[in-house]
N, C-alpha and C positions, 0 to 999 in steps of 0.2 A: 503494500500500499505506499502511496506517496502522501506524506504527511507535512504539513506546514505547521510553524509555530508562531504565533503572535504574541509577543512580550516586550519587556523593557530590556532589550539585548545589548544596546549600545551605552547603557547607562555608566556613569563612573563611579561604580559602587560595586563592592565585591559581592554583596549577597544577590544583586539583581543579575550579575554576570554568571555567577555560580548556580543560581536555580535554573537559569536558561540552559546552561551546560548540562545539568543533571537530567532535565527533562528530555533533551535532545539525545543523550547517550543512553538513557533507559530505553527510549523507543527504538534507537538503533539496535540496541541489544536483542530487540525482539525481531529483528529481521527486515524492518521497515526501511524505505527510502525517506529520510528526514531532512529538513532543512528549515532555518530560520527564515521567516518572510521579512525582508529587511525594510520594514516600514519605520521611518524615523523623521517625522516632520519638523518643521522649523521650529515649533514650540518646544519640542524635545532638545534640539540641537542647540537652542539658544541657552539652555541651562549650561552648557559646558564650553562656551567660548572662553577664552582667556581673560577677556575683560567684558563682562556682562555689562549691558546698558541698562543700569537700574535708574529710572528716571527721578527716584526720590533722593540719589545719592548726592552729596554736596561736592562742589569742586574740590574742597580741601579733603575730602574722604577719597576721590578719585586719584589724587596726587599721591596720597598714602598707599594706595593699591599699586600703583605704578612702581613705587620705590621698594615696597615689599617684593614685588615681581623681580625687579632687578636683584635683590639681595638672594633670592631663593630660586632663580629661574632654572638652574641646573636640576634641582630636586623636583620641582614643579613639572618640568618636561619629562623626566624619569617616571614620575608617577602617572601623570597623563598617558604617555606612550604605553605604560604597562596595562592600562585599561584597553586602549585602542588597539594594541597589538593582540591581547587576548581575544578581543571580540572577532578581530579579522581573522586570526589563525584557527580558532575553535569553531567558528560558525561560518567558515568560508566566505567571508564577505569582502567586498570591494572597499576601496578607500573611503568612496562617498556612498551614502545610503541609495538604495535602488528604487524606493518608493517614498516620495515625500509629500504626496497628496492622496487622500482617500480614493480617488477615481484611478490612480495608478495602480492601486492594490488589486483593481478589477482584473488585471492582465495577469495576475497570478493563477496557475493551475495546479490543484491538488485534489486528491480524493476525500482529504479529511483536513480541517484546519483545527488545531488546538488553541485556544485563547487562554493565556495565563503561562505562569503564575505571576507573582508581584503585584503591587497596587495598580493593575491596569484598569481597574474601574473607579479610579479616582475621580471626583467631581472637582474640577479647577476651577468652580465660580468665584472663588475668593481671590483669583488671581487677576489683579489688574492690568499688568504689563505684557500679557501674552495669551494665548489660547484659554477660553473660559468655557467651563461646563464639561459635559461628558463628550468623549471622542468616540462616535459611532463605530469606528474602524474595530475597536476593541469589544464592541458588543454585538458582533456578527453581521453588521450591514455590509461589510466588505470582507472578502470577495463576494459581490452580489449574487452570482449565479450559482454559487457552491452550495449544495444540500446538506452535506455532513459538517456540523460544526458543534464542537463541545468545549466547554470551559473546564480548565484543570486548576484547582487551588487558587482562583481568582480572588483578589482581595480589593477593598475599597478605602483602606485607610480609616481616616476619620469618617464615622457614618452619620452625615447631617443632612437628611433628606426631606425636601418639600413635597407637597402633593404632586406637583408637577413632575418632580424627579422619579417619584413612584410611579407615575403614568408612563414616563418614558422607559424606566426598567420593565415595567409589565409589557410594553410593546416590543422591546428589542430582545429580551431574554427569551421570548417565544421563538426567536430565530435558532435557538439551540436545540440540538437533538438530546443533549444531556448537560446539567450544570452541575459544577462542583465548586466549592469554596473552601477557605482554610480557617475561617473564623467562625465560632458558634454565633456570635451576634448577627454577623451577615447572612449566614443560613437561616435564621430566624426571621429576619427582615424580609428576604426574599420569599419565604414561604408566607408569611402573615401578611405582608404589605403589598407584595408584588404579585401574589397568586400563581408563584411557580413552585416546582419542587427543586430542591438542591440537596446535595450530598455534601457531607463535611469530609475532607481529605487531607492528607499531609502535605507540606510544602514539598516541591519537587527534590529538595537536596536530600531528603530522607528516601528517596527512590534507589538511590545508590548507597551500597553498604560502606561501613567504616573501612573495610579491607580495599574496596574500590577506590575511594578518596585517598587513602594512603599510598596507592601506586602512584598518585600523581605528584607527590611531594617528596623531596630528598630525605632519605633515612639517615640524617645525621644528628646524632644526640647533642643537645646543647652542652655547653661547657659548665653553665651553672644554672641551678634551678631558678625559675622565675614566675612571677604573676604576670598574666597579660591582661592588659586594659584595652579593650576596643571601645574607644571613646567617640562613637559615631555621632551621638547626640550629646551636646556639652551638659554635664551634671556635676556640680560641685559635690553632691552626695557620692558620685562614683569615685571622685578623686579622693575623698576622705575615707570612703570604705577600702580603696586600694591602699591606702597609707596604713589603714589599720591592719590590713592582712599582712602588709609588708614587715610591720613591726612584730606581729604575732608569729609569723612562720621564719622571718629572717631571710626570706627570698628577694631578689632583685626584681624590678618592675620594668617591663617592656610595653610600649604603648603605641598604639595606632589612633591619632586624633583627628576625627573627621574624614571626610571623603577627599579633601585636597590638602596640599602641603601648606603648613603655617611656618613661613621663613623664620619666624622669631623663635621657633622650638628647635635648638641645636645640640641639646644634650643626647649622649648615646642612648638614653631611655626611649627615644622617639623613633620609630621605624616607619618613615613617612613615604618611602619609595617602594614598598613591597608590591609584588604583583599578585594577582588573586591566588594563585598556587603558594606564594609566600605567606600571604595571610593565612591560608589553611594550616601551613607549616608552623606558625607562630601559636595556634590554637592547639594543634596535635601534640607539640613538645611542652606546652605549658603545664605547670603544677596546678595552677587555679586561674580562673578566667572570670574577669568582671567586664560586662557588655552592656552598652546602651543601645544595642542593635538586635533586632530579632534574629538576624542570620549569624551573628556572633553567639547568640544563645543556642540556636539550632545546631552550629558546628560543634559547641562544646558538648551538647547531647551526644551527637554522633561520635565524637572522640572520647566520650566517657568521662568528661573532666568536671571536677568539683567547680561550681560556678555560682555567681549571683547575677540576675538581670536587674536593671533598674533605669529609671531616668527617661523613660520613652513616652511620658506624658500621654496625650491623647491617641497616640498610636500604640499604645500598651496592649490593646485588645488581642491582637495576633499572638502576642507572647503569653499573656495570662491565659487564653483559651487553650493553646497547647499544653502549657504546663499543668492546667486543671485536668486535661485528658489523660496525662502522665502521672497523676497523682502527686505531683511535686510543685503544687502552686506557692508554697512558701520560698521558692527559689526566685521568685520576683518580689522583691521587698521595696515597700513605700517609705519605711522608716529604717535607716542603717543601723540603728540600735537593736533592731529584731535579728539581725544576722548571727548565727550560732556557728562559729568557725569550726568547731569540734564535731558538728553534726555533717555527716558524709551522705552523699545521694546513694541510694541503694540501686546500682545499676541493674541488678538481676530483674529487679521488679520493672524499673523503667524500660529496659530493653524488651522485656515481655510485652509491654504495653506498646511500645513503638512497633514492634513486629505484627501485633494485632491491627494497628492502625495502617500499617504499610500494606498488609494483605488487603486491607479493605480498599486502600486506595489504589492498589494495582488492579483488584477486581473492578473497580469503577471504570478504570482505562480499558481494561480488556472487553467488558460488557458494552461500552459506550462505542467501541470501534466496530462492534458486529453489524 
């Protein structure tokens, strides 16, 4: 079967790239012909230009950004090129996107298109400087002539739906042969407010086993034990919790701060130029992980690490939803004083729950493809 995947495959974000990689490789392992549909409109690409045109930014702020770029341009380009090179090499893409408008996607020809994962159903109605609203490409309207469409682990991020939004979802979701999402709350919304059936499945990164992921990273033990802080969303609590763990265990700290390089951070603590596979290696070799990112948490689970997740704010639903299903909801903390460093995760129980959910997720894919 010829399968296309529509997702956020060119994002400069480890989680976005690795979830797309996982879904593609899982389907390839089933013997299908699989490719990423290279839809990347201007409102996406504008997020990743070196100097975004933020209309609210003052002249002084723009000058500051230019000076910081001059200071850190080597690291900035290395990090940036790591994202771009991964997407081009792993997804067999050209330098520039193939489809930049919805109408161009109609030229794509597949037996089946899978929409997801990641936050492809985000409503960008609060964005004043670029595309606003829902993008119908991610809701099955394109390719228009294709009959077989399913969503896999689609996410909406923050769920804030008006009556008009629900009417839009009810209309567009009927285009899908089968629907699956990765958050309990979104599954409930689709069922109760949009009058559609939806299944709850795991994020694509869980479709590949720990052993498979480890084949992608160097097997080089670290010289010293360390705590890894994946500080995607800034959180003072995450910094303080990491410091407490550092003092408690006596391990050093390695950190990836944000999705882009901060030239002001020059200590050896900061690993700002890692590739996606380098990011996996940092988690795999860590003694402990602190993450303000869903995928930092997800790979901590896959590599069976002791971890805490926090600081995701309104986007915490996908993290708390998964941890609840796994029976370790206490690993997402709202108050760092609640962290019990002596309490270890029982991975025998957790892996059993992951395996059950993985089988359910695979079953959804297999049945939906029939």
